[in-house]
C-alpha atoms as one frame of an Amber mdcrd trajectory, in Angstrom:
protein
  47.898   0.059  99.662  47.281  -2.342 102.537  44.632   0.055 103.780  42.839
  -0.010 100.423  42.718  -3.808 100.446  41.365  -3.750 104.001  38.673  -1.250
 102.980  37.529  -3.374 100.052  37.337  -6.491 102.205  35.270  -4.590 104.802
  32.841  -3.354 102.164  32.434  -6.881 100.763  31.846  -8.331 104.235  29.278
  -5.631 105.036  27.527  -6.367 101.764  27.420 -10.071 102.572  26.037  -9.400
 106.050  23.501  -6.895 104.864  22.519  -9.015 101.905  21.129 -11.593 104.270
  18.524  -9.141 105.513  15.355  -9.512 103.490  14.296  -6.176 102.017  11.020
  -7.502 100.577   8.675  -5.708  98.226   7.651  -2.085  98.383   3.979  -1.540
  99.085   3.911   2.247  99.666   1.586   4.183 102.014   4.512   4.924 104.404
   3.255   8.435 105.150   0.174   7.027 106.875   2.101   4.920 109.440   2.760
   6.538 112.866   6.413   5.306 112.996   7.142   6.878 109.638   5.334  10.090
 110.594   7.287  10.391 113.873  10.592   9.700 112.090   9.926  12.557 109.636
   8.987  14.908 112.485  12.234  14.123 114.393  14.336  14.656 111.270  12.578
  17.946 110.528  13.304  19.097 114.081  16.971  18.063 113.834  16.712  15.043
 116.139  18.450  12.688 113.736  19.077   9.957 116.263  15.384   9.485 117.131
  14.564   9.776 113.451  16.873   6.795 112.800  15.214   4.880 115.647  11.678
   5.337 114.289  12.725   4.587 110.680  14.265   1.314 111.903  11.078   0.548
 113.876   9.097   1.105 110.726  11.443  -1.256 108.794  10.703  -3.960 111.310
   7.028  -3.544 110.441   7.650  -3.011 106.704  11.064  -4.423 105.813  10.309
  -4.021 102.094   9.860  -0.215 102.249  12.312   1.271  99.743  11.401   4.768
 100.852  12.350   4.043 104.467  15.741   2.686 103.338  16.275   5.817 101.252
  15.400   8.066 104.205  17.856   6.171 106.473  20.580   6.250 103.810  20.129
  10.003 103.532  20.280  10.430 107.312  23.435   8.293 107.660  25.079   9.974
 104.650  24.212  13.641 105.193  23.483  14.013 108.909  25.028  11.136 110.890
  28.405  10.862 109.143  28.148   7.074 108.775  28.832   6.335 105.083  28.970
   2.562 105.573  25.389   2.465 106.888  24.412   4.788 104.027  25.959   2.301
 101.549  23.853  -0.503 103.043  20.550   1.376 102.851  21.310   2.732  99.333
  21.856  -0.851  98.174  18.584  -1.964  99.810  16.709   0.820  98.012  18.117
  -0.188  94.607  17.227  -3.828  95.253  13.669  -2.974  96.265  12.948  -0.331
  93.571  15.482  -0.652  90.731  13.164   1.160  88.263  12.600   4.166  90.489
  12.996   7.636  88.977  15.697   8.264  91.622  17.645   5.059  90.809  20.313
   6.874  88.782  20.856   9.477  91.519  20.909   6.802  94.206  23.671   4.952
  92.353  25.760   8.120  92.312  25.091   8.685  96.012  26.085   5.073  96.672
  29.438   5.557  94.958  29.983   8.805  96.842  29.200   7.095 100.139  31.686
   4.359  99.344  34.354   6.970  98.667  33.494   8.796 101.865  33.875   5.556
 103.852  37.146   4.860 102.097  38.521   8.339 102.825  37.320   8.192 106.426
  39.056   4.864 106.955  42.287   6.137 105.461  42.241   9.185 107.698  41.719
   6.998 110.757  44.825   4.955 109.929  46.646   8.210 109.141  48.730   6.799
 106.275  50.652   9.803 104.867  50.501   8.519 101.363  46.847   7.755 101.648
  46.178  11.134 103.298  47.871  13.007 100.463  46.076  10.939  97.869  42.829
  11.447  99.756  43.343  15.210  99.907  44.086  15.300  96.189  41.027  13.207
  95.500  38.980  15.439  97.735  40.179  18.539  95.905  39.354  16.925  92.614
  35.945  15.918  93.940  35.250  19.428  95.180  36.301  20.847  91.834  34.092
  18.351  90.082  31.281  19.187  92.458  31.612  22.907  91.625  31.594  22.066
  87.944  28.508  19.945  88.402  26.812  22.749  90.339  27.687  25.220  87.586
  26.331  22.844  84.976  23.271  22.400  87.151  22.722  26.173  87.223  23.198
  26.367  83.482  20.809  23.483  83.050  18.242  25.155  85.292  18.606  28.353
  83.287  18.158  26.412  80.098  15.128  24.668  81.562  13.586  28.003  82.574
  14.298  29.436  79.142  12.810  26.345  77.564   9.749  26.671  79.809   9.323
  30.289  78.690   9.700  29.201  75.090   7.103  26.481  75.605   4.786  29.044
  77.253   5.200  31.370  74.273   4.596  28.528  71.867   1.501  27.492  73.824
   0.244  31.065  73.621   0.860  31.080  69.870  -0.935  27.759  69.578  -3.855
  29.185  71.561  -3.938  32.280  69.336  -3.782  30.108  66.243  -6.612  27.945
  67.541  -8.712  31.039  68.197  -7.865  32.354  64.726  -8.766  28.964  63.285
 -12.147  29.083  65.025 -12.674  32.615  63.710 -11.717  31.623  60.155 -13.938
  28.543  60.333 -16.827  30.718  61.525 -16.260  33.211  58.700 -15.968  30.344
  56.243 -19.254  28.923  57.483 -20.907  32.339  57.072 -19.392  32.710  53.596
 -20.615  29.250  52.659 -24.098  30.154  53.888 -24.057  33.407  51.882 -22.873
  31.489  48.834 -25.700  28.989  49.284 -28.281  31.779  49.557 -26.861  33.512
  46.471 -27.045  30.258  44.549 -30.669  29.828  45.619 -31.465  33.404  44.560
 -29.669  32.843  41.257 -31.637  29.663  40.636 -34.873  31.492  41.451 -33.863
  34.293  39.056 -33.119  31.749  36.316 -36.551  30.204  36.834 -38.213  33.623
  36.600 -36.121  34.430  33.530 -37.098  31.178  31.847 -40.760  31.823  32.690
 -40.454  35.372  31.298 -38.850  34.062  28.094 -41.609  31.496  27.797 -44.273
  34.186  28.310 -42.479  36.389  25.767 -42.519  33.591  23.203 -46.220  33.006
  23.868 -46.948  36.736  23.487 -44.938  36.858  20.271 -46.914  33.939  18.892
 -50.174  35.629  19.903 -49.013  38.889  18.324 -48.081  37.109  15.119 -51.487
  35.440  15.084 -53.236  38.785  15.704 -51.165  40.448  12.977 -52.098  37.641
  10.616 -55.765  38.106  11.534 -55.363  41.855  11.018 -53.890  41.286   7.564
 -56.763  38.959   6.752 -59.211  41.600   7.946 -57.504  44.189   5.767 -57.773
  41.909   2.773 -61.425  41.169   3.551 -62.191  44.869   4.014 -60.480  45.680
   0.736 -62.354  42.890  -1.019 -65.637  44.021   0.557 -64.945  47.611  -0.527
 -64.200  46.490  -4.063 -67.316  44.348  -4.122 -69.370  47.245  -2.797 -67.903
  49.545  -5.436 -68.752  47.043  -8.154 -72.313  46.766  -6.945 -72.658  50.551
  -6.726 -71.263  50.950 -10.212 -73.608  48.299 -11.578 -76.518  50.039  -9.912
 -75.503  53.364 -11.425 -75.247  51.886 -14.890 -78.648  50.323 -14.432 -80.143
  53.666 -13.433 -78.534  55.377 -16.435 -80.103  52.919 -18.832 -83.569  53.664
 -17.470 -83.238  57.327 -18.342 -83.865  57.741 -22.101 -84.107  61.498 -22.323
 -83.299  64.625 -20.347 -85.848  65.010 -17.566 -88.511  67.727 -17.761 -89.103
  70.024 -14.869 -91.719  68.517 -12.610 -91.421  65.067 -14.213 -90.619  62.113
 -11.952 -87.481  60.205 -12.707 -87.113  56.533 -11.676 -84.978  56.271  -8.545
 -85.833  59.885  -7.498 -88.317  60.308  -4.680 -89.422  63.846  -5.702 -89.699
  65.794  -9.001 -86.692  67.873 -10.014 -87.274  71.598  -9.648 -85.792  74.299
 -11.886 -83.398  75.408  -9.201 -82.237  71.857  -8.629 -81.706  71.343 -12.333
 -79.735  74.605 -12.551 -77.656  73.581  -9.571 -76.924  70.185 -11.069 -75.737
  71.739 -14.335 -73.032  73.716 -12.491 -69.621  72.184 -11.597 -69.284  71.763
  -7.855 -66.007  73.395  -6.943 -66.140  72.012  -3.405 -64.842  68.492  -3.123
 -67.470  66.277  -1.526 -66.713  63.276   0.624 -66.960  60.083  -1.444 -65.879
  56.727   0.018 -64.966  54.744  -3.074 -64.149  55.521  -6.746 -66.246  54.289
  -9.703 -65.322  54.063 -13.347 -66.766  57.203 -15.045 -69.536  56.590 -17.581
 -69.211  58.261 -20.976 -71.796  60.860 -22.135 -73.681  60.829 -18.801 -76.380
  63.457 -18.554 -76.581  65.835 -15.642 -79.675  64.027 -14.365 -77.689  60.814
 -14.191 -75.119  62.641 -12.037 -77.941  63.631  -9.645 -79.171  60.067  -9.513
 -75.722  58.655  -8.965 -75.145  60.924  -6.018 -77.671  58.788  -4.147 -75.372
  55.741  -4.658 -72.740  55.338  -1.854 -69.090  55.449  -2.892 -69.615  57.185
  -6.208 -67.724  60.288  -7.418 -69.242  62.158 -10.277 -67.111  62.391 -13.393
 -68.137  65.989 -13.646 -65.809  66.651 -10.650 -62.214  65.823 -11.541 -59.914
  66.559  -8.562 -56.392  67.316  -9.643 -54.847  67.630  -6.168 -54.349  70.507
  -3.743 -51.765  73.270  -3.548 -51.433  73.555   0.230 -52.098  71.466   3.326
 -55.796  71.150   4.067 -57.522  69.831   7.145 -60.264  67.213   7.119 -62.451
  65.909   9.949 -62.942  62.156   9.781 -66.522  60.935   9.544 -68.051  57.571
  10.233 -67.222  55.080   7.473 -64.126  56.949   6.275 -60.929  55.170   5.276
 -57.620  56.580   4.087 -58.280  55.232   0.609 -61.671  56.989   0.537 -60.127
  60.253   1.725 -57.379  59.893  -0.914 -60.006  59.429  -3.624 -61.938  62.412
  -2.243 -59.032  64.819  -2.576 -56.907  63.277  -5.357 -59.352  61.142  -7.356
 -57.286  58.013  -6.678 -56.591  55.748  -3.696 -52.859  55.395  -4.224 -51.983
  58.419  -2.034 -53.483  56.993   1.144 -49.965  56.214   2.499 -48.952  59.874
   1.961 -51.873  60.896   4.182 -50.874  58.272   6.760 -47.209  59.401   6.814
 -48.191  63.058   7.356 -50.486  62.103  10.260 -48.233  59.667  12.172 -48.678
  61.845  15.246 -52.358  60.774  15.479 -52.410  57.551  13.426 -50.465  54.376
  14.188 -51.889  52.502  11.208 -54.667  52.707   8.659 -56.956  50.841  11.038
 -56.579  53.407  13.843 -58.785  55.952  11.970 -61.641  57.220  14.192 -64.518
  59.648  13.589 -63.759  63.133  14.874 -60.029  62.986  14.161 -58.630  65.984
  12.260 -56.213  64.934   9.505 -53.759  66.999   7.514 -54.111  66.488   3.724
 -50.702  66.851   2.009 -50.416  69.130  -1.055 -50.063  66.853  -4.118 -50.632
  67.425  -7.834 -52.498  64.636  -9.617 -52.426  64.248 -13.390 -55.902  64.071
 -14.993 -55.809  61.583 -17.832 -59.293  62.531 -19.009
């Protein structure tokens, strides 16, 4: 126990003596100084004594070099077997650079150096009790050291595993970033396609609206043309009726001028040449062939045969001597200039009311009543017509 007290007093005295040495501030750049360079070379070559000499020379030039103190502490502790000097230089390092990354390790090394000095002193005095205690402490320290080394190996393994995990995660992050770029590129392309489709759709809508507008305009024009066509039909019908009235009035007028049956060779008003015997005989016979007549006229009562001859020169007149009663089978008729379906109906049936029957049978060549053209061949449907006379 006396030895322990002596050791503590020695450490305190060494601290007081060493504390008076100014350590100063650490400026760095030790590796560029020739003393520091030579000291490192000697230590690398195993010449620890000269290494200590040059480190101390450097401290005289730079007393505030924490790195030089750490190098000396390491030399004294690990290579020179002088733990007390190691304690001094460890303390100087901590005073000069307390925030160093190695500060925690240096503190542990300092405590170890103190214990080494303590054990060394006890062995020198050869106190049996102290020697036994020292050996026990040394065994415990060695056991602790092995445990620390094992933990260090485990920690290094964990660090390596963690580094591999980080590498894998970095690779995944890189892959994800590449996938993100790819998705963003595809999204940009999709957005561009969508924009083009929207533009095409808008253009289609504009064309559709223009087409609808044109359709409405065409429908209005068609309605107007149909209305004009209906008006033309009405006007044509009115003109035909007016023409028929005039023709009938003219026929009546001619009849009144004839007072007696004409004599052969005598001139009749309205006739350009005298009537011959053959002509008179021909006029007295009923014409079994239906002649083309455009419009009907009311038959005059008690008309002489001569009047029939005169009336044949009046357009649109059908002689009352010929009374068509219809046809038994389909006949064919070639359209002539000036023909209408109503005229053709009157020609074959004596009335205009069957013009739609003719139109329906000839839908393959006629679209409407107005599409009648000279030269067309029409089929005349077989119809029976009642003769009221």
